[in-house]
C-alpha positions as CSV (number, residue, x, y, z in Angstrom):
1,M,119.1,88.6,-21.6
2,R,116.5,90.6,-23.0
3,S,115.6,93.0,-25.8
4,L,114.3,96.2,-24.6
5,Q,112.2,98.6,-26.9
6,M,112.9,102.3,-27.0
7,S,109.9,104.4,-25.4
8,P,109.4,107.4,-27.6
9,Q,108.5,109.4,-24.6
10,V,111.6,108.3,-22.6
11,V,113.7,109.3,-25.7
12,A,111.9,112.7,-26.1
13,E,112.5,113.5,-22.5
14,L,116.1,112.6,-22.6
15,I,116.4,114.8,-25.7
16,R,114.8,117.7,-24.1
17,K,117.0,117.6,-21.0
18,A,120.2,117.4,-23.1
19,L,119.1,120.4,-25.2
20,A,118.1,122.5,-22.2
21,E,121.4,121.8,-20.8
22,D,123.2,122.9,-23.9
23,V,121.1,125.6,-25.0
24,G,120.1,127.2,-21.7
25,A,118.7,130.7,-22.2
26,G,119.8,130.7,-25.7
27,D,122.5,130.1,-28.5
28,V,124.4,133.5,-28.3
29,T,126.8,132.6,-31.2
30,T,124.0,131.5,-33.6
31,G,121.7,134.4,-32.9
32,A,124.5,137.0,-33.2
33,A,126.2,135.5,-36.3
34,L,122.9,134.7,-38.3
35,R,120.1,137.2,-39.1
36,G,117.7,134.0,-38.5
37,D,115.8,133.8,-41.8
38,E,118.7,131.9,-43.6
39,M,117.6,128.5,-45.1
40,G,120.1,125.7,-46.1
41,L,121.3,122.2,-45.9
42,A,123.7,120.3,-43.8
43,R,125.3,117.0,-44.4
44,A,126.3,114.4,-41.7
45,T,129.2,112.3,-42.8
46,A,131.4,109.5,-41.5
47,K,134.9,110.4,-41.1
48,S,135.9,106.8,-39.9
49,E,134.6,103.4,-40.4
50,L,131.7,102.7,-38.2
51,V,128.4,100.8,-37.7
52,V,125.3,103.0,-37.7
53,A,123.3,103.4,-34.4
54,G,120.7,106.0,-33.6
55,I,120.2,107.7,-37.0
56,G,116.5,108.0,-36.0
57,I,117.7,109.7,-32.7
58,F,120.0,112.0,-34.5
59,G,117.0,113.2,-36.8
60,E,114.8,113.2,-33.6
61,V,117.0,115.9,-31.8
62,F,116.4,118.3,-34.9
63,R,112.7,117.5,-35.0
64,I,112.2,118.2,-31.4
65,W,114.1,121.6,-31.7
66,D,112.2,122.5,-34.9
67,A,109.5,120.4,-36.4
68,S,109.8,122.3,-39.5
69,L,113.1,120.7,-40.3
70,R,113.5,118.0,-42.8
71,F,115.5,115.1,-42.0
72,M,116.8,112.7,-44.6
73,P,118.7,109.5,-43.5
74,H,120.9,107.7,-46.0
75,R,121.8,104.8,-43.6
76,R,119.9,102.4,-41.6
77,D,120.8,101.3,-38.0
78,G,123.2,98.3,-38.2
79,E,124.7,99.1,-41.4
80,K,128.4,99.8,-42.0
81,A,129.7,103.1,-43.2
82,E,133.1,103.9,-44.6
83,P,134.9,107.4,-44.3
84,G,133.4,109.9,-46.6
85,D,129.9,108.3,-46.7
86,L,126.7,110.3,-46.4
87,L,124.8,109.4,-43.3
88,A,122.2,112.0,-43.4
89,E,120.9,115.3,-44.5
90,I,118.9,118.1,-42.7
91,S,117.4,121.0,-44.4
92,G,115.3,124.0,-43.5
93,K,116.2,127.0,-41.0
94,L,120.0,127.2,-40.6
95,A,119.7,128.5,-37.2
96,S,117.5,125.6,-36.2
97,I,120.1,123.1,-37.6
98,L,123.3,124.8,-35.9
99,T,121.5,125.3,-32.4
100,P,121.0,121.6,-31.6
101,E,123.9,120.2,-33.8
102,R,126.1,119.4,-30.6
103,V,123.4,117.5,-28.9
104,A,122.4,115.7,-32.0
105,L,125.9,114.7,-32.7
106,N,127.1,113.8,-29.2
107,L,124.2,111.2,-28.9
108,F,124.6,109.9,-32.5
109,Q,128.4,109.7,-32.3
110,R,128.2,107.8,-28.9
111,M,125.6,105.3,-30.2
112,C,127.7,104.7,-33.4
113,G,130.8,104.1,-31.2
114,I,129.0,101.5,-29.2
115,A,127.7,99.5,-32.1
116,T,131.1,99.8,-33.9
117,L,132.8,98.2,-30.8
118,T,130.0,95.8,-30.4
119,R,130.3,94.6,-34.0
120,R,134.3,94.0,-33.7
121,Y,133.3,91.6,-30.5
122,V,130.8,89.9,-32.4
123,E,133.0,89.3,-35.3
124,A,135.9,88.3,-33.2
125,V,133.6,85.4,-31.7
126,G,133.1,84.2,-35.4
127,N,130.6,81.5,-35.9
128,G,130.4,80.1,-32.3
129,K,127.3,79.9,-30.4
130,A,128.4,82.5,-27.6
131,K,126.5,85.8,-27.7
132,I,127.9,89.1,-26.8
133,L,126.1,90.7,-23.9
134,D,126.1,94.3,-22.4
135,T,126.0,95.2,-18.8
136,R,124.7,98.1,-16.6
137,K,128.1,100.0,-17.0
138,T,126.5,102.8,-19.0
139,A,126.4,106.4,-19.0
140,P,123.9,107.6,-16.4
141,G,120.6,108.9,-18.2
142,L,121.6,107.2,-21.4
143,R,121.2,103.6,-20.6
144,I,118.4,103.2,-23.1
145,L,120.4,104.5,-26.0
146,D,123.6,102.7,-25.0
147,K,121.9,99.2,-25.0
148,Y,120.0,100.1,-28.1
149,A,123.3,100.9,-29.9
150,V,124.6,97.3,-28.5
151,R,121.8,95.5,-30.4
152,A,122.6,97.8,-33.7
153,G,125.9,96.2,-33.4
154,G,124.7,92.8,-33.2
155,G,125.1,92.1,-29.5
156,F,122.3,91.4,-27.0
157,N,121.1,93.0,-23.8
158,H,121.5,91.8,-20.4
159,R,119.1,93.1,-17.7
160,F,118.3,96.6,-18.2
161,A,118.3,97.4,-14.6
162,L,118.0,96.3,-10.9
163,Y,114.4,95.6,-11.1
164,D,114.2,93.3,-14.2
165,G,116.5,90.5,-13.4
166,V,118.3,88.8,-10.6
167,L,122.1,88.3,-10.6
168,I,123.5,87.4,-7.1
169,K,127.0,88.8,-7.0
170,D,129.8,88.3,-4.5
171,N,128.6,91.0,-2.2
172,H,125.3,89.7,-2.0
173,I,126.7,86.2,-1.1
174,A,129.1,87.6,1.4
175,A,126.1,89.5,3.0
176,A,123.8,86.4,2.9
177,G,126.5,84.2,4.3
178,G,126.9,82.0,1.2
179,I,125.6,81.1,-2.1
180,M,123.2,78.5,-0.8
181,E,121.4,80.9,1.6
182,A,121.3,83.8,-0.8
183,V,119.6,81.7,-3.6
184,R,117.1,80.5,-1.0
185,R,116.3,84.0,0.3
186,V,115.9,85.3,-3.3
187,R,113.8,82.4,-4.6
188,A,111.4,82.9,-1.7
189,R,110.9,86.5,-2.4
190,I,110.7,87.1,-6.1
191,P,108.0,86.3,-8.8
192,H,108.2,82.7,-10.1
193,T,108.8,84.3,-13.5
194,L,112.1,85.6,-12.8
195,K,115.2,83.6,-13.0
196,I,118.2,83.5,-10.7
197,E,121.9,84.1,-12.0
198,V,124.7,83.6,-9.7
199,E,128.2,84.9,-9.9
200,V,130.9,82.3,-9.2
201,K,134.7,82.6,-9.0
202,N,135.8,79.0,-8.9
203,G,134.9,75.5,-9.3
204,A,133.7,75.1,-5.6
205,E,131.3,78.1,-6.0
206,L,130.0,76.8,-9.4
207,E,129.0,73.4,-7.4
208,E,127.1,75.4,-4.7
209,A,125.3,77.4,-7.2
210,L,124.1,74.1,-9.1
211,S,123.1,72.5,-5.8
212,A,121.3,75.8,-4.8
213,G,119.3,75.5,-8.1
214,S,120.5,78.5,-9.9
215,D,119.0,79.1,-13.3
216,S,122.2,80.3,-14.9
217,V,125.6,81.2,-13.8
218,M,128.3,83.9,-14.3
219,L,131.8,82.8,-14.6
220,D,133.6,85.7,-13.2
221,N,137.3,86.4,-14.0
222,I,138.3,82.7,-14.1
223,S,140.9,81.3,-16.3
224,L,140.0,79.6,-20.0
225,S,140.8,76.1,-18.6
226,E,138.3,76.7,-15.6
227,M,135.6,77.9,-18.1
228,A,136.2,74.7,-20.1
229,A,135.9,72.6,-17.0
230,A,132.7,74.5,-16.0
231,V,131.1,73.9,-19.5
232,K,131.9,70.2,-19.2
233,R,130.4,70.1,-15.7
234,V,127.3,71.7,-16.6
235,A,126.8,69.8,-19.9
236,G,124.4,72.2,-21.2
237,K,121.9,72.0,-18.3
238,I,121.9,75.8,-17.6
239,P,123.4,78.9,-19.6
240,L,126.9,80.0,-18.4
241,E,128.0,83.5,-18.9
242,A,131.7,84.6,-18.9
243,S,132.6,87.9,-17.6
244,G,135.8,89.8,-16.6
245,N,138.6,91.1,-18.7
246,M,136.9,90.4,-22.0
247,T,139.2,91.9,-24.4
248,L,138.9,91.8,-28.2
249,E,142.4,89.8,-28.1
250,R,140.9,87.0,-26.1
251,V,137.1,86.9,-26.6
252,G,137.7,84.4,-29.3
253,E,139.4,82.1,-27.0
254,V,136.6,82.5,-24.4
255,A,134.0,81.7,-27.0
256,A,135.7,78.6,-27.9
257,T,135.4,77.0,-24.5
258,G,131.7,76.8,-25.1
259,V,130.2,79.3,-22.7
260,D,126.8,80.4,-24.0
261,F,127.2,84.3,-23.2
262,I,130.3,86.7,-22.9
263,S,129.4,89.9,-21.1
264,V,131.5,92.9,-21.9
265,G,131.4,96.3,-19.9
266,A,133.7,97.9,-22.2
267,L,131.0,98.0,-24.8
268,T,129.4,100.9,-23.1
269,H,131.8,102.1,-20.6
270,S,134.9,102.4,-23.0
271,A,133.8,102.6,-26.4
272,A,135.1,105.7,-28.3
273,A,132.6,107.9,-30.2
274,A,132.5,107.5,-33.8
275,D,133.9,110.3,-36.0
276,I,131.2,112.0,-37.7
277,S,131.1,115.6,-39.2
278,L,128.2,117.7,-39.8
279,N,128.9,120.4,-42.5
280,V,126.5,123.2,-43.9
281,A,126.4,122.7,-47.6
282,G,124.4,125.3,-49.0
283,V,122.7,128.6,-47.7
284,K,120.3,130.8,-49.2
285,D,117.8,133.6,-48.0
286,R,114.3,132.8,-47.1
287,E,113.3,135.4,-49.8
288,A,115.4,133.9,-52.6
């Protein structure tokens, strides 16, 4: 589990690529429908209940497209918004608001959707000790935003990528010839600062992971009774993470078994985009 920081350079490059993909050689509709000198104001409004995430990213899209635009947020990341709530205002050259609009909304709506779903999982766990974790099941190229949105929703980040954490899964175990051998090989080759997590599917594999010296264990797709038995067996000596089929309907029961973490791939691979509109609220000529 870790907490990543969003690199401004990485985010800016992501936004530029998204703008290049959408705008290409130019916005033919805006270029034809507007003279180009119109000034005005647009308002972003929540159309459904949501948790705000990426308000700064939303504004950065407009800033990168046209630094003269004025962006004013009305909500902060992590705050809840109700239908009709004003989220942000953008003012300046209308053509510069309309052209990057879809990219800005795509990123913002996705991030808010992830944060909103994460908050539901966090609330479903209640006051128990279990923390909600994300996974690497993110949209390619958007992981840094997806994982930030999970944090905005009250969740926590698992490893960011393959390079910053060890998770020995079933295929690694099969290829190495068993949990004991897989852990032995990994321990011999990684820096001492990295911890080793092992995925297990039953009590026998849990015993092998413990004997191998695993630093933490992922209980993958096992029953609630097996989770409770694993918690009792480990007795707090190492962290236990529950994974697999973690729906909102059962996550509270999973947390009640006493596990330390619950990883939920759905946070980033199945979250519905939040419903947010951006509407022009005023127009005036530059000369006016």
